C-alpha positions, 0 to 999 in steps of 0.5 A: 500500500505504501508504494501506491500512495502518491506524495504531491509535488512540493510546488502544489502544497499549501503551507502557512507562511505566518511563521516566517520572521521578517523583523530583520529586513526593512525593504518590502522588496526584500521581504517579498523575496524572502517570503517567496523563498521561505514558502518554497523551503517550507513546501520542500520540508513538508514533502521531504519529511514524508518522502524520507519517511516512506523510504524508512518504512520500506527499510523497516519492512525489509528488515522486519525480522532483523532481531532474528538475524542479530542485525541493527540499523543504528550505524546505518542511520547515523551514516546518513545523518539521521538519529534512530529517534528521528528515523522512527518519527519520520517512519511513523509520520508516513505510516500515519499519513498512509492510514489517513489517506486510506480513510479520506483519500490523498486530497489535502492529506499532505497539507494536513500532516505538514501541520503535525510535528514529527514527534507528535505524529509518532504519538498519534500513530501509536494510539489505539485504532479507535482513538487514532481514527477519531483524531483522523476524523477531526483532522479531515474536518480541518481541526488539527489536534494540538500536541497537548491534546494528543499527549493527554490522550496518549498518557491516559491509562485506559488508552495505554491498556487498550493499546497493550491489548491490541499489541497482545492480540497481534503478538498472539497472531504473529506467534501462530503464523510464525514459520520458525522457532526464532520468530515464535520465540520473539512473539512469545517474549512480546506476549509476556511483555504485553500481558505484564503491561496489561496486568500493571495497567489494570492494577493502576486503573483500579487503584486510581478508581479507588482513589477517586472514590475515596476522594469523592467520599472525603469531599462528601463528608467534608461538605456535610461537616461544613453544612453542619457547621454552618447550621450551628453558626446560624443558630448562634444568631438567635442566642441572647446577650448573656449566652453569647457573652458566656460563650465568648468568654469560654472560647477565648480561654479555650482557643488561646490554649488549644490553638497553639497546641493544635498547630504543634500537633498538626505539624508533628502529624505532617512530619510523620504522616506516613507512619499513621494508619491510612484511615487515621491519616485520611481523617486527620488530613480531611479535618485539617483541610476543612479547618484550613479552608474555613480559616482562609475564607474568614481571613 
């Protein structure tokens, strides 16, 4: 399929020239000249990234069993002035480009991918199929995702789990189709790796769900305590002068003595917080947070 994808001629590509900095040039004639040349360079760069990626994909396909033969291509890439990371990024960008063209055709595809950086194209390519296609749909509508948007999705544990499950299924199929023991061995290694990843990610997701539930419960308790406190404070408005005077006198003594001691105790608690049982830690932490918020609201 990759050999059938046609990358448009550089002269036909539409590029964004707003990035060109002309601040060091005064004459309009010179500015026009530089914009023209800069536009040509941007077109060439946009086309070159995909053309180089296409060649790298062909190399990778040729050496797809390189592990079995003990081969490596790092020295080869270096001799061409390409780092292994850059080679991977360009190849992934071209693979993503091909997948996009398969969905929406070649019209406008090069311009669309010109807007994506090499590194972020790699992140996009390595997303699970459904997430990748969803981004392609947006791109086809003219909504080019930002780097932060793709990275946010890529780091989500649920997304990582889906990708690991996809890779596990592919590894199992590869093992079943393997023609020799070396290929089966590498597939078996990958199966173990992805099974472990799935187990780790599943545990992480469950832990985060539990943490979220505990935080929600703690917030609920804190809000209930705050509401109860507000209710009690509202009752104070109806006390007569004598009752209020007695209360102020009592609290003046109590707070003068207890606040410094409470501050010292809280400081000790946070200094050794990991030594306390989890349920005690959470209760004291939440109570301290409610107190801190209450004081902050009044100051």
